[in-house]
PDB file of N, CA, C and O in Angstrom:
ATOM      1  N   UNK A   1     -28.738  78.516  24.195  1.00  0.00           N
ATOM      2  CA  UNK A   1     -29.211  77.498  23.282  1.00  0.00           C
ATOM      3  C   UNK A   1     -28.183  77.241  22.181  1.00  0.00           C
ATOM      4  O   UNK A   1     -27.879  76.087  21.879  1.00  0.00           O
ATOM      5  N   UNK A   2     -27.640  78.319  21.572  1.00  0.00           N
ATOM      6  CA  UNK A   2     -26.673  78.154  20.494  1.00  0.00           C
ATOM      7  C   UNK A   2     -25.384  77.527  20.984  1.00  0.00           C
ATOM      8  O   UNK A   2     -24.757  76.754  20.260  1.00  0.00           O
ATOM      9  N   UNK A   3     -24.974  77.851  22.221  1.00  0.00           N
ATOM     10  CA  UNK A   3     -23.743  77.282  22.759  1.00  0.00           C
ATOM     11  C   UNK A   3     -23.872  75.773  22.943  1.00  0.00           C
ATOM     12  O   UNK A   3     -22.935  75.026  22.661  1.00  0.00           O
ATOM     13  N   UNK A   4     -25.025  75.331  23.413  1.00  0.00           N
ATOM     14  CA  UNK A   4     -25.204  73.893  23.616  1.00  0.00           C
ATOM     15  C   UNK A   4     -25.256  73.156  22.281  1.00  0.00           C
ATOM     16  O   UNK A   4     -24.777  72.026  22.190  1.00  0.00           O
ATOM     17  N   UNK A   5     -25.817  73.760  21.260  1.00  0.00           N
ATOM     18  CA  UNK A   5     -25.845  73.143  19.934  1.00  0.00           C
ATOM     19  C   UNK A   5     -24.432  73.036  19.379  1.00  0.00           C
ATOM     20  O   UNK A   5     -24.066  72.013  18.802  1.00  0.00           O
ATOM     21  N   UNK A   6     -23.638  74.087  19.550  1.00  0.00           N
ATOM     22  CA  UNK A   6     -22.256  74.056  19.079  1.00  0.00           C
ATOM     23  C   UNK A   6     -21.442  73.008  19.841  1.00  0.00           C
ATOM     24  O   UNK A   6     -20.613  72.320  19.245  1.00  0.00           O
ATOM     25  N   UNK A   7     -21.668  72.883  21.139  1.00  0.00           N
ATOM     26  CA  UNK A   7     -20.950  71.884  21.934  1.00  0.00           C
ATOM     27  C   UNK A   7     -21.321  70.468  21.486  1.00  0.00           C
ATOM     28  O   UNK A   7     -20.457  69.598  21.384  1.00  0.00           O
ATOM     29  N   UNK A   8     -22.596  70.246  21.222  1.00  0.00           N
ATOM     30  CA  UNK A   8     -23.019  68.932  20.726  1.00  0.00           C
ATOM     31  C   UNK A   8     -22.426  68.632  19.349  1.00  0.00           C
ATOM     32  O   UNK A   8     -22.001  67.508  19.083  1.00  0.00           O
ATOM     33  N   UNK A   9     -22.401  69.623  18.491  1.00  0.00           N
ATOM     34  CA  UNK A   9     -21.833  69.440  17.161  1.00  0.00           C
ATOM     35  C   UNK A   9     -20.343  69.134  17.243  1.00  0.00           C
ATOM     36  O   UNK A   9     -19.851  68.259  16.530  1.00  0.00           O
ATOM     37  N   UNK A  10     -19.628  69.837  18.094  1.00  0.00           N
ATOM     38  CA  UNK A  10     -18.196  69.602  18.246  1.00  0.00           C
ATOM     39  C   UNK A  10     -17.915  68.208  18.785  1.00  0.00           C
ATOM     40  O   UNK A  10     -17.082  67.485  18.237  1.00  0.00           O
ATOM     41  N   UNK A  11     -18.604  67.827  19.851  1.00  0.00           N
ATOM     42  CA  UNK A  11     -18.337  66.508  20.440  1.00  0.00           C
ATOM     43  C   UNK A  11     -18.754  65.385  19.495  1.00  0.00           C
ATOM     44  O   UNK A  11     -18.103  64.341  19.458  1.00  0.00           O
ATOM     45  N   UNK A  12     -19.818  65.580  18.740  1.00  0.00           N
ATOM     46  CA  UNK A  12     -20.242  64.567  17.778  1.00  0.00           C
ATOM     47  C   UNK A  12     -19.233  64.406  16.653  1.00  0.00           C
ATOM     48  O   UNK A  12     -18.915  63.285  16.257  1.00  0.00           O
ATOM     49  N   UNK A  13     -18.729  65.515  16.139  1.00  0.00           N
ATOM     50  CA  UNK A  13     -17.772  65.422  15.033  1.00  0.00           C
ATOM     51  C   UNK A  13     -16.450  64.817  15.489  1.00  0.00           C
ATOM     52  O   UNK A  13     -15.849  64.038  14.749  1.00  0.00           O
ATOM     53  N   UNK A  14     -15.987  65.153  16.680  1.00  0.00           N
ATOM     54  CA  UNK A  14     -14.751  64.562  17.184  1.00  0.00           C
ATOM     55  C   UNK A  14     -14.937  63.063  17.424  1.00  0.00           C
ATOM     56  O   UNK A  14     -14.064  62.268  17.077  1.00  0.00           O
ATOM     57  N   UNK A  15     -16.061  62.677  18.010  1.00  0.00           N
ATOM     58  CA  UNK A  15     -16.286  61.251  18.259  1.00  0.00           C
ATOM     59  C   UNK A  15     -16.439  60.487  16.949  1.00  0.00           C
ATOM     60  O   UNK A  15     -15.987  59.346  16.850  1.00  0.00           O
ATOM     61  N   UNK A  16     -17.060  61.087  15.952  1.00  0.00           N
ATOM     62  CA  UNK A  16     -17.161  60.426  14.642  1.00  0.00           C
ATOM     63  C   UNK A  16     -15.776  60.245  14.028  1.00  0.00           C
ATOM     64  O   UNK A  16     -15.498  59.216  13.411  1.00  0.00           O
ATOM     65  N   UNK A  17     -14.911  61.237  14.195  1.00  0.00           N
ATOM     66  CA  UNK A  17     -13.547  61.122  13.700  1.00  0.00           C
ATOM     67  C   UNK A  17     -12.772  60.019  14.393  1.00  0.00           C
ATOM     68  O   UNK A  17     -12.042  59.266  13.749  1.00  0.00           O
ATOM     69  N   UNK A  18     -12.929  59.921  15.701  1.00  0.00           N
ATOM     70  CA  UNK A  18     -12.246  58.856  16.446  1.00  0.00           C
ATOM     71  C   UNK A  18     -12.760  57.492  16.010  1.00  0.00           C
ATOM     72  O   UNK A  18     -11.977  56.553  15.869  1.00  0.00           O
ATOM     73  N   UNK A  19     -14.054  57.374  15.797  1.00  0.00           N
ATOM     74  CA  UNK A  19     -14.629  56.102  15.339  1.00  0.00           C
ATOM     75  C   UNK A  19     -14.114  55.751  13.946  1.00  0.00           C
ATOM     76  O   UNK A  19     -13.775  54.598  13.682  1.00  0.00           O
ATOM     77  N   UNK A  20     -14.053  56.744  13.052  1.00  0.00           N
ATOM     78  CA  UNK A  20     -13.541  56.488  11.707  1.00  0.00           C
ATOM     79  C   UNK A  20     -12.092  56.032  11.741  1.00  0.00           C
ATOM     80  O   UNK A  20     -11.712  55.122  11.005  1.00  0.00           O
ATOM     81  N   UNK A  21     -11.286  56.649  12.584  1.00  0.00           N
ATOM     82  CA  UNK A  21      -9.886  56.246  12.690  1.00  0.00           C
ATOM     83  C   UNK A  21      -9.776  54.824  13.228  1.00  0.00           C
ATOM     84  O   UNK A  21      -8.967  54.034  12.743  1.00  0.00           O
ATOM     85  N   UNK A  22     -10.585  54.500  14.226  1.00  0.00           N
ATOM     86  CA  UNK A  22     -10.493  53.161  14.816  1.00  0.00           C
ATOM     87  C   UNK A  22     -10.982  52.077  13.860  1.00  0.00           C
ATOM     88  O   UNK A  22     -10.557  50.928  13.975  1.00  0.00           O
ATOM     89  N   UNK A  23     -11.860  52.414  12.927  1.00  0.00           N
ATOM     90  CA  UNK A  23     -12.367  51.424  11.972  1.00  0.00           C
ATOM     91  C   UNK A  23     -11.438  51.207  10.785  1.00  0.00           C
ATOM     92  O   UNK A  23     -11.587  50.231  10.049  1.00  0.00           O
ATOM     93  N   UNK A  24     -10.473  52.116  10.593  1.00  0.00           N
ATOM     94  CA  UNK A  24      -9.550  51.992   9.466  1.00  0.00           C
ATOM     95  C   UNK A  24      -8.643  50.783   9.651  1.00  0.00           C
ATOM     96  O   UNK A  24      -8.186  50.498  10.758  1.00  0.00           O
ATOM     97  N   UNK A  25      -8.391  50.080   8.559  1.00  0.00           N
ATOM     98  CA  UNK A  25      -7.484  48.937   8.582  1.00  0.00           C
ATOM     99  C   UNK A  25      -6.311  49.229   7.651  1.00  0.00           C
ATOM    100  O   UNK A  25      -6.467  49.925   6.648  1.00  0.00           O
ATOM    101  N   UNK A  26      -5.173  48.712   7.974  1.00  0.00           N
ATOM    102  CA  UNK A  26      -4.011  48.867   7.104  1.00  0.00           C
ATOM    103  C   UNK A  26      -3.251  50.148   7.382  1.00  0.00           C
ATOM    104  O   UNK A  26      -3.281  50.678   8.493  1.00  0.00           O
ATOM    105  N   UNK A  27      -2.564  50.642   6.350  1.00  0.00           N
ATOM    106  CA  UNK A  27      -1.703  51.818   6.481  1.00  0.00           C
ATOM    107  C   UNK A  27      -2.450  53.127   6.260  1.00  0.00           C
ATOM    108  O   UNK A  27      -1.823  54.186   6.267  1.00  0.00           O
ATOM    109  N   UNK A  28      -3.746  53.096   6.068  1.00  0.00           N
ATOM    110  CA  UNK A  28      -4.525  54.313   5.802  1.00  0.00           C
ATOM    111  C   UNK A  28      -4.812  55.118   7.064  1.00  0.00           C
ATOM    112  O   UNK A  28      -5.307  56.241   6.971  1.00  0.00           O
ATOM    113  N   UNK A  29      -4.514  54.574   8.236  1.00  0.00           N
ATOM    114  CA  UNK A  29      -4.866  55.252   9.484  1.00  0.00           C
ATOM    115  C   UNK A  29      -4.170  56.603   9.609  1.00  0.00           C
ATOM    116  O   UNK A  29      -4.767  57.572  10.077  1.00  0.00           O
ATOM    117  N   UNK A  30      -2.912  56.664   9.191  1.00  0.00           N
ATOM    118  CA  UNK A  30      -2.185  57.936   9.255  1.00  0.00           C
ATOM    119  C   UNK A  30      -2.788  58.981   8.346  1.00  0.00           C
ATOM    120  O   UNK A  30      -2.871  60.156   8.703  1.00  0.00           O
ATOM    121  N   UNK A  31      -3.206  58.553   7.171  1.00  0.00           N
ATOM    122  CA  UNK A  31      -3.825  59.488   6.221  1.00  0.00           C
ATOM    123  C   UNK A  31      -5.147  60.028   6.773  1.00  0.00           C
ATOM    124  O   UNK A  31      -5.426  61.221   6.652  1.00  0.00           O
ATOM    125  N   UNK A  32      -5.952  59.167   7.370  1.00  0.00           N
ATOM    126  CA  UNK A  32      -7.219  59.611   7.966  1.00  0.00           C
ATOM    127  C   UNK A  32      -6.949  60.589   9.108  1.00  0.00           C
ATOM    128  O   UNK A  32      -7.675  61.569   9.273  1.00  0.00           O
ATOM    129  N   UNK A  33      -5.930  60.329   9.875  1.00  0.00           N
ATOM    130  CA  UNK A  33      -5.576  61.224  10.983  1.00  0.00           C
ATOM    131  C   UNK A  33      -5.181  62.594  10.445  1.00  0.00           C
ATOM    132  O   UNK A  33      -5.567  63.613  11.018  1.00  0.00           O
ATOM    133  N   UNK A  34      -4.413  62.639   9.347  1.00  0.00           N
ATOM    134  CA  UNK A  34      -4.018  63.913   8.748  1.00  0.00           C
ATOM    135  C   UNK A  34      -5.216  64.662   8.188  1.00  0.00           C
ATOM    136  O   UNK A  34      -5.281  65.887   8.284  1.00  0.00           O
ATOM    137  N   UNK A  35      -6.165  63.939   7.604  1.00  0.00           N
ATOM    138  CA  UNK A  35      -7.355  64.580   7.035  1.00  0.00           C
ATOM    139  C   UNK A  35      -8.207  65.192   8.140  1.00  0.00           C
ATOM    140  O   UNK A  35      -8.686  66.318   8.001  1.00  0.00           O
ATOM    141  N   UNK A  36      -8.398  64.466   9.231  1.00  0.00           N
ATOM    142  CA  UNK A  36      -9.277  64.942  10.297  1.00  0.00           C
ATOM    143  C   UNK A  36      -8.656  66.047  11.140  1.00  0.00           C
ATOM    144  O   UNK A  36      -9.332  67.011  11.497  1.00  0.00           O
ATOM    145  N   UNK A  37      -7.374  65.912  11.460  1.00  0.00           N
ATOM    146  CA  UNK A  37      -6.766  66.820  12.421  1.00  0.00           C
ATOM    147  C   UNK A  37      -5.715  67.742  11.822  1.00  0.00           C
ATOM    148  O   UNK A  37      -5.200  68.612  12.524  1.00  0.00           O
ATOM    149  N   UNK A  38      -5.387  67.580  10.564  1.00  0.00           N
ATOM    150  CA  UNK A  38      -4.432  68.462   9.916  1.00  0.00           C
ATOM    151  C   UNK A  38      -3.015  67.915   9.961  1.00  0.00           C
ATOM    152  O   UNK A  38      -2.708  66.999  10.724  1.00  0.00           O
ATOM    153  N   UNK A  39      -2.170  68.485   9.139  1.00  0.00           N
ATOM    154  CA  UNK A  39      -0.774  68.083   9.067  1.00  0.00           C
ATOM    155  C   UNK A  39       0.074  69.340   9.104  1.00  0.00           C
ATOM    156  O   UNK A  39       0.025  70.147   8.176  1.00  0.00           O
ATOM    157  N   UNK A  40       0.849  69.517  10.163  1.00  0.00           N
ATOM    158  CA  UNK A  40       1.638  70.731  10.339  1.00  0.00           C
ATOM    159  C   UNK A  40       2.701  70.855   9.258  1.00  0.00           C
ATOM    160  O   UNK A  40       3.104  71.967   8.918  1.00  0.00           O
ATOM    161  N   UNK A  41       3.161  69.741   8.716  1.00  0.00           N
ATOM    162  CA  UNK A  41       4.188  69.792   7.677  1.00  0.00           C
ATOM    163  C   UNK A  41       3.630  70.243   6.333  1.00  0.00           C
ATOM    164  O   UNK A  41       4.394  70.587   5.430  1.00  0.00           O
ATOM    165  N   UNK A  42       2.313  70.246   6.189  1.00  0.00           N
ATOM    166  CA  UNK A  42       1.702  70.670   4.932  1.00  0.00           C
ATOM    167  C   UNK A  42       1.525  72.187   4.859  1.00  0.00           C
ATOM    168  O   UNK A  42       1.138  72.712   3.815  1.00  0.00           O
ATOM    169  N   UNK A  43       1.802  72.891   5.950  1.00  0.00           N
ATOM    170  CA  UNK A  43       1.651  74.343   5.973  1.00  0.00           C
ATOM    171  C   UNK A  43       2.904  74.978   5.390  1.00  0.00           C
ATOM    172  O   UNK A  43       4.012  74.749   5.877  1.00  0.00           O
ATOM    173  N   UNK A  44       2.724  75.771   4.352  1.00  0.00           N
ATOM    174  CA  UNK A  44       3.873  76.414   3.716  1.00  0.00           C
ATOM    175  C   UNK A  44       4.151  77.761   4.369  1.00  0.00           C
ATOM    176  O   UNK A  44       3.339  78.269   5.142  1.00  0.00           O
ATOM    177  N   UNK A  45       5.296  78.326   4.052  1.00  0.00           N
ATOM    178  CA  UNK A  45       5.629  79.641   4.608  1.00  0.00           C
ATOM    179  C   UNK A  45       4.685  80.712   4.059  1.00  0.00           C
ATOM    180  O   UNK A  45       4.420  81.706   4.735  1.00  0.00           O
ATOM    181  N   UNK A  46       4.177  80.518   2.839  1.00  0.00           N
ATOM    182  CA  UNK A  46       3.205  81.471   2.277  1.00  0.00           C
ATOM    183  C   UNK A  46       1.912  81.456   3.091  1.00  0.00           C
ATOM    184  O   UNK A  46       1.294  82.502   3.287  1.00  0.00           O
ATOM    185  N   UNK A  47       1.498  80.281   3.564  1.00  0.00           N
ATOM    186  CA  UNK A  47       0.301  80.195   4.406  1.00  0.00           C
ATOM    187  C   UNK A  47       0.506  80.925   5.728  1.00  0.00           C
ATOM    188  O   UNK A  47      -0.399  81.600   6.218  1.00  0.00           O
ATOM    189  N   UNK A  48       1.685  80.789   6.296  1.00  0.00           N
ATOM    190  CA  UNK A  48       1.989  81.473   7.564  1.00  0.00           C
ATOM    191  C   UNK A  48       1.985  82.980   7.364  1.00  0.00           C
ATOM    192  O   UNK A  48       1.427  83.716   8.177  1.00  0.00           O
ATOM    193  N   UNK A  49       2.609  83.443   6.279  1.00  0.00           N
ATOM    194  CA  UNK A  49       2.611  84.881   6.001  1.00  0.00           C
ATOM    195  C   UNK A  49       1.196  85.404   5.746  1.00  0.00           C
ATOM    196  O   UNK A  49       0.848  86.495   6.199  1.00  0.00           O
ATOM    197  N   UNK A  50       0.384  84.638   5.029  1.00  0.00           N
ATOM    198  CA  UNK A  50      -0.995  85.048   4.772  1.00  0.00           C
ATOM    199  C   UNK A  50      -1.780  85.172   6.080  1.00  0.00           C
ATOM    200  O   UNK A  50      -2.521  86.135   6.277  1.00  0.00           O
ATOM    201  N   UNK A  51      -1.612  84.193   6.971  1.00  0.00           N
ATOM    202  CA  UNK A  51      -2.306  84.241   8.256  1.00  0.00           C
ATOM    203  C   UNK A  51      -1.828  85.417   9.089  1.00  0.00           C
ATOM    204  O   UNK A  51      -2.630  86.061   9.765  1.00  0.00           O
ATOM    205  N   UNK A  52      -0.535  85.707   9.050  1.00  0.00           N
ATOM    206  CA  UNK A  52      -0.003  86.832   9.816  1.00  0.00           C
ATOM    207  C   UNK A  52      -0.527  88.163   9.282  1.00  0.00           C
ATOM    208  O   UNK A  52      -0.890  89.046  10.059  1.00  0.00           O
ATOM    209  N   UNK A  53      -0.566  88.307   7.968  1.00  0.00           N
ATOM    210  CA  UNK A  53      -1.065  89.552   7.365  1.00  0.00           C
ATOM    211  C   UNK A  53      -2.549  89.738   7.649  1.00  0.00           C
ATOM    212  O   UNK A  53      -2.987  90.839   7.983  1.00  0.00           O
ATOM    213  N   UNK A  54      -3.325  88.662   7.517  1.00  0.00           N
ATOM    214  CA  UNK A  54      -4.762  88.765   7.801  1.00  0.00           C
ATOM    215  C   UNK A  54      -5.012  89.083   9.275  1.00  0.00           C
ATOM    216  O   UNK A  54      -5.918  89.854   9.591  1.00  0.00           O
ATOM    217  N   UNK A  55      -4.230  88.507  10.171  1.00  0.00           N
ATOM    218  CA  UNK A  55      -4.368  88.815  11.597  1.00  0.00           C
ATOM    219  C   UNK A  55      -4.067  90.283  11.858  1.00  0.00           C
ATOM    220  O   UNK A  55      -4.770  90.939  12.626  1.00  0.00           O
ATOM    221  N   UNK A  56      -3.022  90.797  11.221  1.00  0.00           N
ATOM    222  CA  UNK A  56      -2.663  92.201  11.381  1.00  0.00           C
ATOM    223  C   UNK A  56      -3.768  93.117  10.859  1.00  0.00           C
ATOM    224  O   UNK A  56      -4.090  94.124  11.490  1.00  0.00           O
ATOM    225  N   UNK A  57      -4.343  92.776   9.720  1.00  0.00           N
ATOM    226  CA  UNK A  57      -5.440  93.577   9.153  1.00  0.00           C
ATOM    227  C   UNK A  57      -6.638  93.581  10.107  1.00  0.00           C
ATOM    228  O   UNK A  57      -7.259  94.622  10.318  1.00  0.00           O
ATOM    229  N   UNK A  58      -6.959  92.432  10.677  1.00  0.00           N
ATOM    230  CA  UNK A  58      -8.099  92.346  11.598  1.00  0.00           C
ATOM    231  C   UNK A  58      -7.837  93.126  12.866  1.00  0.00           C
ATOM    232  O   UNK A  58      -8.728  93.819  13.356  1.00  0.00           O
ATOM    233  N   UNK A  59      -6.632  93.032  13.410  1.00  0.00           N
ATOM    234  CA  UNK A  59      -6.299  93.770  14.631  1.00  0.00           C
ATOM    235  C   UNK A  59      -6.355  95.272  14.378  1.00  0.00           C
ATOM    236  O   UNK A  59      -6.875  96.019  15.207  1.00  0.00           O
ATOM    237  N   UNK A  60      -5.829  95.720  13.246  1.00  0.00           N
ATOM    238  CA  UNK A  60      -5.893  97.152  12.906  1.00  0.00           C
ATOM    239  C   UNK A  60      -7.340  97.592  12.742  1.00  0.00           C
ATOM    240  O   UNK A  60      -7.711  98.667  13.213  1.00  0.00           O
ATOM    241  N   UNK A  61      -8.166  96.783  12.082  1.00  0.00           N
ATOM    242  CA  UNK A  61      -9.577  97.136  11.918  1.00  0.00           C
ATOM    243  C   UNK A  61     -10.318  97.216  13.237  1.00  0.00           C
ATOM    244  O   UNK A  61     -11.156  98.099  13.426  1.00  0.00           O
ATOM    245  N   UNK A  62     -10.018  96.300  14.157  1.00  0.00           N
ATOM    246  CA  UNK A  62     -10.672  96.331  15.467  1.00  0.00           C
ATOM    247  C   UNK A  62     -10.246  97.567  16.238  1.00  0.00           C
ATOM    248  O   UNK A  62     -11.085  98.214  16.866  1.00  0.00           O
ATOM    249  N   UNK A  63      -8.964  97.913  16.206  1.00  0.00           N
ATOM    250  CA  UNK A  63      -8.501  99.093  16.937  1.00  0.00           C
ATOM    251  C   UNK A  63      -9.039 100.380  16.336  1.00  0.00           C
ATOM    252  O   UNK A  63      -9.268 101.345  17.065  1.00  0.00           O
ATOM    253  N   UNK A  64      -9.248 100.420  15.021  1.00  0.00           N
ATOM    254  CA  UNK A  64      -9.821 101.614  14.404  1.00  0.00           C
ATOM    255  C   UNK A  64     -11.282 101.798  14.804  1.00  0.00           C
ATOM    256  O   UNK A  64     -11.745 102.928  14.961  1.00  0.00           O
ATOM    257  N   UNK A  65     -11.997 100.712  14.965  1.00  0.00           N
ATOM    258  CA  UNK A  65     -13.414 100.767  15.323  1.00  0.00           C
ATOM    259  C   UNK A  65     -13.638 100.563  16.814  1.00  0.00           C
ATOM    260  O   UNK A  65     -14.774 100.355  17.241  1.00  0.00           O
ATOM    261  N   UNK A  66     -12.582 100.618  17.612  1.00  0.00           N
ATOM    262  CA  UNK A  66     -12.692 100.276  19.018  1.00  0.00           C
ATOM    263  C   UNK A  66     -13.662 101.182  19.768  1.00  0.00           C
ATOM    264  O   UNK A  66     -14.422 100.700  20.608  1.00  0.00           O
ATOM    265  N   UNK A  67     -13.654 102.458  19.489  1.00  0.00           N
ATOM    266  CA  UNK A  67     -14.559 103.352  20.221  1.00  0.00           C
ATOM    267  C   UNK A  67     -16.020 103.054  19.862  1.00  0.00           C
ATOM    268  O   UNK A  67     -16.889 103.079  20.734  1.00  0.00           O
ATOM    269  N   UNK A  68     -16.289 102.775  18.595  1.00  0.00           N
ATOM    270  CA  UNK A  68     -17.656 102.443  18.195  1.00  0.00           C
ATOM    271  C   UNK A  68     -18.084 101.109  18.789  1.00  0.00           C
ATOM    272  O   UNK A  68     -19.221 100.962  19.237  1.00  0.00           O
ATOM    273  N   UNK A  69     -17.174 100.132  18.793  1.00  0.00           N
ATOM    274  CA  UNK A  69     -17.497  98.837  19.375  1.00  0.00           C
ATOM    275  C   UNK A  69     -17.709  98.946  20.881  1.00  0.00           C
ATOM    276  O   UNK A  69     -18.592  98.293  21.437  1.00  0.00           O
ATOM    277  N   UNK A  70     -16.903  99.767  21.534  1.00  0.00           N
ATOM    278  CA  UNK A  70     -17.058  99.957  22.976  1.00  0.00           C
ATOM    279  C   UNK A  70     -18.388 100.628  23.288  1.00  0.00           C
ATOM    280  O   UNK A  70     -19.053 100.262  24.257  1.00  0.00           O
ATOM    281  N   UNK A  71     -18.781 101.602  22.482  1.00  0.00           N
ATOM    282  CA  UNK A  71     -20.055 102.280  22.691  1.00  0.00           C
ATOM    283  C   UNK A  71     -21.217 101.306  22.536  1.00  0.00           C
ATOM    284  O   UNK A  71     -22.152 101.321  23.336  1.00  0.00           O
ATOM    285  N   UNK A  72     -21.161 100.461  21.512  1.00  0.00           N
ATOM    286  CA  UNK A  72     -22.230  99.491  21.308  1.00  0.00           C
ATOM    287  C   UNK A  72     -22.276  98.497  22.453  1.00  0.00           C
ATOM    288  O   UNK A  72     -23.361  98.111  22.888  1.00  0.00           O
ATOM    289  N   UNK A  73     -21.120  98.076  22.950  1.00  0.00           N
ATOM    290  CA  UNK A  73     -21.076  97.074  24.011  1.00  0.00           C
ATOM    291  C   UNK A  73     -21.481  97.643  25.366  1.00  0.00           C
ATOM    292  O   UNK A  73     -22.031  96.917  26.194  1.00  0.00           O
ATOM    293  N   UNK A  74     -21.223  98.908  25.604  1.00  0.00           N
ATOM    294  CA  UNK A  74     -21.505  99.473  26.925  1.00  0.00           C
ATOM    295  C   UNK A  74     -22.814 100.244  26.984  1.00  0.00           C
ATOM    296  O   UNK A  74     -23.367 100.415  28.071  1.00  0.00           O
ATOM    297  N   UNK A  75     -23.324 100.711  25.866  1.00  0.00           N
ATOM    298  CA  UNK A  75     -24.581 101.454  25.863  1.00  0.00           C
ATOM    299  C   UNK A  75     -25.728 100.459  25.922  1.00  0.00           C
ATOM    300  O   UNK A  75     -25.845  99.575  25.074  1.00  0.00           O
ATOM    301  N   UNK A  76     -26.561 100.611  26.920  1.00  0.00           N
ATOM    302  CA  UNK A  76     -27.619  99.613  27.185  1.00  0.00           C
ATOM    303  C   UNK A  76     -28.605  99.486  26.024  1.00  0.00           C
ATOM    304  O   UNK A  76     -29.008  98.373  25.687  1.00  0.00           O
ATOM    305  N   UNK A  77     -28.995 100.576  25.416  1.00  0.00           N
ATOM    306  CA  UNK A  77     -29.984 100.530  24.330  1.00  0.00           C
ATOM    307  C   UNK A  77     -29.397  99.937  23.041  1.00  0.00           C
ATOM    308  O   UNK A  77     -30.104  99.279  22.279  1.00  0.00           O
ATOM    309  N   UNK A  78     -28.122 100.172  22.807  1.00  0.00           N
ATOM    310  CA  UNK A  78     -27.487  99.674  21.583  1.00  0.00           C
ATOM    311  C   UNK A  78     -27.013  98.223  21.734  1.00  0.00           C
ATOM    312  O   UNK A  78     -26.804  97.542  20.729  1.00  0.00           O
ATOM    313  N   UNK A  79     -26.842  97.743  22.960  1.00  0.00           N
ATOM    314  CA  UNK A  79     -26.251  96.438  23.196  1.00  0.00           C
ATOM    315  C   UNK A  79     -27.258  95.297  23.174  1.00  0.00           C
ATOM    316  O   UNK A  79     -26.841  94.139  23.200  1.00  0.00           O
ATOM    317  N   UNK A  80     -28.540  95.557  23.129  1.00  0.00           N
ATOM    318  CA  UNK A  80     -29.505  94.466  23.154  1.00  0.00           C
ATOM    319  C   UNK A  80     -29.425  93.660  21.863  1.00  0.00           C
ATOM    320  O   UNK A  80     -29.069  94.185  20.808  1.00  0.00           O
ATOM    321  N   UNK A  81     -29.764  92.368  21.965  1.00  0.00           N
ATOM    322  CA  UNK A  81     -29.675  91.472  20.814  1.00  0.00           C
ATOM    323  C   UNK A  81     -31.056  91.193  20.279  1.00  0.00           C
ATOM    324  O   UNK A  81     -31.204  90.456  19.304  1.00  0.00           O
TER     325      UNK A  81
END
């Protein structure tokens, strides 16, 4: 149920973005495209370093808790939702 809701939300938001871009007149179309889909040139080196450090922290945290996570995922009584 949650997956289908997320799929509907994603397709609706993308289609709304495409409609907004197509309705734009003049030179604003590029700006709307950058707002909706991002601009790779706006990413600074500090942002890249921050993302790399946060990824490393998350990977280390997952590996430290890997045995506990594996137990929860494989143990039938602990894995129920």
